[in-house]
C-alpha positions in Angstrom: -29.1 -7.5 13.1 -27.8 -4.9 10.7 -24.3 -5.2 9.3 -21.9 -2.3 9.8 -21.9 -1.5 6.0 -25.7 -1.4 5.7 -26.1 0.6 8.9 -23.7 3.3 7.7 -24.6 3.0 4.0 -24.3 6.7 3.2 -21.0 7.1 4.9 -19.7 4.0 3.2 -20.7 5.2 -0.2 -19.2 8.6 0.5 -15.9 7.0 1.6 -15.7 4.7 -1.4 -16.5 7.6 -3.8 -13.8 9.8 -2.2 -11.3 7.0 -2.4 -12.1 6.5 -6.1 -11.8 10.2 -6.8 -8.4 10.4 -5.1 -7.2 7.3 -6.9 -8.5 8.7 -10.3 -6.6 12.0 -9.7 -3.5 10.1 -8.7 -3.5 8.2 -11.9 -4.0 11.4 -14.0 -1.7 13.8 -12.2 2.0 13.9 -13.2 4.8 15.2 -11.0 8.0 16.8 -12.0 9.0 18.8 -15.1 8.5 18.0 -18.7 11.7 16.1 -18.9 11.0 13.7 -16.1 7.3 13.5 -15.3 6.0 10.6 -13.3 2.5 9.8 -12.3 1.5 10.5 -8.7 0.2 6.9 -8.3 3.7 5.7 -9.2 5.2 8.0 -6.6 2.8 6.8 -3.9 3.4 3.1 -4.8 7.1 3.5 -4.7 6.8 5.3 -1.4 4.5 2.7 0.2 6.5 -0.4 -0.8 9.7 -0.1 1.3 8.2 -0.6 4.8 6.4 -3.9 4.0 9.3 -5.1 1.9 11.8 -4.3 4.7 9.6 -6.2 7.2 9.3 -9.2 4.9 13.0 -9.3 4.2 13.8 -9.0 7.9 11.4 -11.8 8.8 12.9 -14.0 6.0 16.5 -13.4 7.3 15.5 -14.1 10.9 13.8 -17.3 9.9 16.8 -18.4 7.8 19.1 -17.6 10.7 17.0 -19.6 13.2 16.7 -22.6 10.8 20.5 -22.6 10.1 21.2 -22.3 13.9 18.7 -25.2 14.6 20.3 -27.4 11.9 23.8 -26.9 13.4 22.7 -28.2 16.8 
């Protein structure tokens, strides 16, 4: 039985190569003017972090609330 990656080997290689190209461009490209230039990869990372971070903090606060409520009873 063929695995999914070996079955679609050409498509997998193409997807990996495209991902590496975009990642390489994001590392090289700078945004903003000369005074405040930031790399595109930094902008993407900062933009991607808030949703998972917010979910993690929300889960932590909920767990803390439940445990404190359980300890009081």
